[in-house]
C-alpha positions as CSV (number, residue, x, y, z in Angstrom):
1,M,20.7,-15.9,-20.7
2,R,16.8,-17.5,-21.7
3,A,15.7,-16.4,-24.9
4,D,13.1,-14.4,-23.3
5,G,15.7,-11.7,-22.0
6,F,15.7,-12.9,-18.4
7,G,17.8,-15.4,-16.3
8,Q,17.9,-18.8,-16.5
9,I,16.1,-20.7,-14.2
10,L,18.5,-22.9,-11.6
11,P,17.7,-25.0,-8.6
12,T,17.0,-22.8,-5.3
13,P,20.7,-23.5,-2.9
14,P,20.1,-24.9,0.2
15,V,20.9,-22.1,1.8
16,L,18.5,-19.6,0.4
17,A,15.9,-22.6,0.8
18,N,15.0,-21.2,4.3
19,R,15.9,-17.9,3.7
20,S,16.9,-16.1,6.6
21,L,20.2,-13.5,6.3
22,P,20.7,-10.6,8.7
23,T,19.2,-6.8,7.6
24,A,22.2,-5.4,6.5
25,D,21.3,-1.2,8.0
26,P,22.0,1.7,5.4
27,L,20.3,3.9,8.6
28,P,19.6,3.7,12.1
29,P,17.0,1.2,13.8
30,P,14.1,3.0,15.4
31,A,14.3,4.0,19.3
32,G,13.1,1.2,21.6
33,N,12.0,-1.2,19.2
34,R,8.7,1.2,18.4
35,F,7.8,2.1,15.2
36,A,8.2,5.0,13.3
37,G,7.4,6.2,9.9
38,T,8.6,9.5,8.0
39,V,7.2,11.0,4.7
40,N,9.7,13.5,3.4
41,P,10.6,15.2,-0.3
42,V,13.1,13.3,-1.9
43,P,16.6,14.5,-1.0
44,A,18.8,15.2,-3.5
45,D,21.4,12.7,-2.7
46,V,18.5,10.0,-2.5
47,L,17.5,10.9,-6.0
48,A,20.7,10.5,-7.2
49,R,21.5,7.5,-6.1
50,S,17.9,6.2,-7.3
51,T,16.6,5.3,-10.6
52,W,15.0,8.3,-11.2
53,Q,15.7,10.2,-14.2
54,A,14.0,13.1,-17.2
55,G,12.5,10.5,-19.0
56,C,10.4,8.5,-16.1
57,P,6.0,9.0,-16.5
58,V,6.6,10.8,-12.3
59,K,8.3,14.2,-12.0
60,A,10.9,13.9,-9.0
61,A,8.7,16.4,-6.9
62,E,5.5,13.7,-7.0
63,L,7.7,11.7,-5.2
64,R,8.3,10.9,-1.7
65,Y,11.0,9.7,0.4
66,L,9.5,7.2,3.5
67,T,11.5,6.1,6.2
68,L,10.1,2.5,7.9
69,S,10.4,0.3,10.6
70,F,10.3,-2.9,9.7
71,W,11.3,-6.5,12.0
72,G,14.0,-8.2,10.1
73,F,14.6,-12.2,9.7
74,D,17.1,-12.2,12.5
75,G,14.2,-10.8,15.1
76,R,15.8,-7.8,15.1
77,A,13.8,-4.0,14.5
78,H,16.0,-2.0,11.4
79,T,14.7,1.2,9.5
80,G,14.3,1.1,5.4
81,E,13.9,3.6,2.8
82,M,11.1,3.5,0.2
83,L,10.1,6.3,-2.3
84,V,6.6,6.2,-3.6
85,N,3.9,8.3,-5.7
86,A,3.4,11.4,-2.8
87,S,-0.6,10.3,-3.2
88,V,0.1,7.5,-1.4
89,A,2.7,8.2,1.3
90,N,0.2,8.2,4.1
91,P,-1.4,5.3,3.8
92,V,1.8,3.3,2.7
93,V,3.2,4.2,6.2
94,T,-0.1,3.3,7.8
95,V,0.5,-0.6,6.0
96,F,4.1,-0.7,7.5
97,G,3.0,0.3,10.6
98,R,0.7,-2.6,10.6
99,L,3.1,-5.5,9.5
100,F,5.6,-4.2,12.3
101,S,2.7,-4.8,15.0
102,A,2.6,-7.9,13.2
103,K,5.9,-8.5,13.2
104,F,5.7,-9.9,9.8
105,P,9.8,-9.7,8.4
106,I,11.6,-8.0,5.9
107,E,14.8,-8.9,4.5
108,E,15.7,-5.2,3.6
109,M,14.3,-2.1,2.7
110,R,16.0,0.3,0.6
111,V,16.3,2.9,-2.6
112,T,16.8,1.0,-6.2
113,A,19.9,1.9,-7.3
114,P,20.3,2.5,-11.4
115,A,22.9,-0.4,-11.5
116,E,20.5,-2.8,-10.6
117,L,18.9,-2.0,-13.8
118,T,21.4,-3.6,-15.8
119,A,23.0,-5.7,-13.2
120,A,23.4,-9.7,-14.9
121,P,20.3,-11.9,-13.4
122,T,21.9,-13.0,-10.1
123,G,18.0,-13.9,-8.9
124,D,19.0,-13.9,-5.2
125,G,17.6,-10.3,-4.4
126,N,15.1,-9.9,-1.7
127,N,14.7,-5.8,-1.7
128,T,11.0,-4.8,-0.5
129,N,10.9,-1.8,-2.2
130,A,8.7,0.8,-4.2
131,F,9.8,3.5,-7.0
132,V,11.9,1.9,-9.6
133,C,11.7,3.4,-13.2
134,R,11.1,0.3,-16.1
135,P,8.5,-1.2,-18.1
136,A,5.8,-3.5,-16.4
137,R,7.9,-7.2,-17.1
138,G,8.4,-8.4,-20.3
139,Q,6.3,-5.0,-22.1
140,T,6.8,-1.2,-22.9
141,N,4.7,0.3,-21.3
142,W,5.7,2.1,-17.8
143,S,5.2,-0.3,-14.5
144,A,2.9,1.0,-11.8
145,H,6.5,0.8,-9.8
146,A,7.5,3.8,-12.2
147,Y,5.0,5.7,-10.9
148,G,5.9,4.9,-7.3
149,L,2.1,3.6,-6.8
150,A,3.5,-0.4,-6.5
151,I,5.5,-2.2,-3.8
152,D,7.4,-5.5,-4.0
153,V,7.5,-7.4,-0.7
154,N,10.2,-9.6,0.1
155,P,9.9,-10.7,-3.7
156,F,12.1,-14.1,-2.7
157,C,9.7,-15.5,-0.7
158,N,7.0,-14.4,-2.8
159,P,7.9,-15.4,-6.5
160,Y,6.9,-14.1,-9.6
161,T,5.4,-17.1,-12.2
162,K,4.6,-17.0,-15.6
163,G,4.7,-20.3,-17.4
164,D,8.4,-21.4,-16.7
165,L,9.3,-17.8,-15.5
166,V,10.1,-17.7,-12.1
167,L,11.8,-14.3,-10.5
168,P,13.7,-14.0,-8.8
169,E,15.4,-16.7,-11.1
170,L,16.9,-18.6,-7.9
171,A,13.4,-18.6,-6.1
172,S,11.6,-22.1,-7.2
173,A,11.6,-23.4,-4.0
174,Y,9.5,-21.2,-3.0
175,L,6.7,-22.2,-5.2
176,D,5.9,-24.6,-2.5
177,R,3.4,-22.4,-1.0
178,G,2.6,-25.1,1.0
179,N,5.7,-24.9,3.0
180,R,5.0,-22.0,4.9
181,R,8.1,-20.0,5.4
182,P,9.2,-16.4,7.0
183,G,8.3,-13.7,4.9
184,M,6.1,-15.9,2.7
185,I,2.7,-14.2,1.8
186,T,-0.9,-15.9,1.5
187,S,-3.9,-15.2,0.7
188,G,-5.6,-12.9,4.3
189,D,-2.9,-13.1,5.7
190,P,-1.8,-9.8,7.9
191,T,0.0,-8.5,4.5
192,V,-3.2,-8.7,2.3
193,A,-5.0,-7.4,4.8
194,A,-2.7,-4.6,5.5
195,F,-2.8,-3.5,1.7
196,S,-6.3,-4.6,1.2
197,A,-7.6,-1.9,4.4
198,I,-5.6,1.1,2.0
199,G,-7.6,-0.4,-1.3
200,W,-4.1,-1.9,-2.9
201,T,-4.7,-5.0,-4.7
202,W,-2.2,-8.2,-4.7
203,G,-0.6,-9.8,-7.6
204,G,-1.0,-13.2,-5.8
205,T,-4.8,-13.2,-6.8
206,W,-3.5,-13.0,-10.5
207,T,-4.1,-16.2,-12.5
208,T,-1.0,-15.2,-14.7
209,P,1.3,-13.9,-14.1
210,K,1.6,-14.4,-10.6
211,D,3.1,-12.3,-8.7
212,R,3.0,-12.8,-5.3
213,M,5.5,-10.3,-4.3
214,H,3.7,-7.6,-5.7
215,F,0.6,-4.6,-4.8
216,S,-0.4,-1.9,-6.3
217,S,-2.6,1.1,-6.0
218,T,-3.7,0.8,-9.7
219,G,-4.3,-3.1,-10.1
220,R,-1.7,-4.1,-12.4
């Protein structure tokens, strides 16, 4: 651990420098490789395995459970899951429909589990997710994720940086944005365009920190 509480920044293992891992399927793949997106109240079993608790800044009834088709790095169509604020649920489905049409690859999409909040920092995760009941990085105020109003896309391929801090901790190979690899987000690409079309902003335009994985409806 570093003095700031994050994991030590270590070199990216060669197997992850050009990330192309298969997707683990929590849900059946979409029929006929066609995009499908659903919006429903959060089932009790899903809520129980999420990071939601009574102290979170959003009520459980204010969240929605989405299932979304996406293309994996393996070239196959998959179905992922996500919790978002009810106020943005339908626009988020539209975004991922556009990303599916563009065949933008996503490695994994599942609801964040409570154990992940306190897990030892291995720094190799690449889960595209939205609702996580946690403070903003290095702060005490709630993150936009805690309201279900932000989404991180392929975090390993699009790391967060602030000074010498890199998150995920093993993702420093992806700081070279000129070396374009699948799953990376760059200015003007289909991912930025899709989120911009619903009025969301991209953390990749920030100066410090630079949060390349992060899109939000709040601007933070």
